[in-house]
C-alpha positions in Angstrom: -70.2 155.4 -175.2 -66.9 157.1 -176.1 -65.9 154.3 -178.4 -69.0 154.7 -180.5 -68.5 158.5 -180.7 -65.0 157.9 -182.1 -66.4 155.2 -184.4 -68.8 157.7 -185.8 -65.9 159.6 -187.3 -64.9 156.5 -189.3 -68.4 155.4 -190.3 -70.0 158.7 -191.4 -72.0 158.1 -194.5 -71.0 154.4 -194.7 -72.7 151.1 -194.6 -71.8 149.5 -191.2 -72.1 146.1 -189.6 -71.9 146.0 -185.8 -71.0 142.4 -184.8 -72.0 141.4 -181.3 -74.1 144.5 -181.0 -75.7 143.5 -177.7 -78.6 145.6 -176.7 -78.2 147.9 -179.7 -77.3 151.2 -178.2 -74.1 151.5 -180.0 -75.6 150.6 -183.4 -78.2 153.3 -182.7 -75.4 155.9 -182.1 -73.6 154.9 -185.3 -76.8 155.0 -187.3 -77.2 158.7 -186.5 -74.5 159.5 -189.0 -73.9 156.2 -191.0 -75.7 155.4 -194.3 -77.0 152.1 -192.9 -76.2 150.0 -189.8 -76.9 146.3 -189.3 -76.5 145.1 -185.7 -75.9 141.4 -185.3 -75.9 139.4 -182.1 -76.1 135.7 -181.3 -78.8 136.2 -178.7 -82.4 136.1 -180.0 -83.6 137.8 -176.8 -81.1 140.6 -177.2 -82.0 141.2 -180.8 -85.7 141.3 -179.9 -84.9 143.9 -177.2 -82.8 146.0 -179.6 -85.6 146.0 -182.3 -88.1 147.3 -179.8 -85.9 149.9 -178.1 -84.1 151.5 -181.1 -85.8 152.7 -184.3 -84.3 154.4 -187.3 -84.9 154.1 -191.0 -81.3 153.1 -191.6 -81.0 150.6 -188.7 -81.8 146.9 -188.5 -81.0 144.1 -186.2 -80.6 140.4 -187.1 -79.6 137.3 -185.1 -76.4 135.7 -186.1 -72.9 134.6 -185.0 -69.7 136.4 -185.3 -68.2 133.2 -186.7 -70.9 132.8 -189.3 -72.0 136.3 -190.2 -75.4 136.0 -191.9 -74.7 138.6 -194.6 -73.3 138.6 -198.1 -69.6 139.2 -198.6 -68.6 142.8 -199.2 -72.0 144.0 -198.0 -70.6 146.9 -196.0 -67.9 149.5 -195.8 -67.0 149.1 -192.1 -67.3 146.3 -189.6 -67.2 147.3 -185.9 -67.1 144.9 -182.9 -66.6 146.0 -179.3 -66.4 143.6 -176.4 -66.7 140.5 -178.5 
């Protein structure tokens, strides 16, 4: 949890992509202060869990790989990735 608290300082008001977001708790923490957060994980099951567990207007989760990120180039200000 500490790493996400520190990351909040760098992501305040920004558009953030969280690669390998896992169950989504970190993306949810970042979304409390970021402009938008997109959590991406390769596991469809994990993304389904995150979508049901964490809800914010500025937070979304999508399935995708860290080696082929399913977003347009330059779509965000900051990319975070912990335990990838």
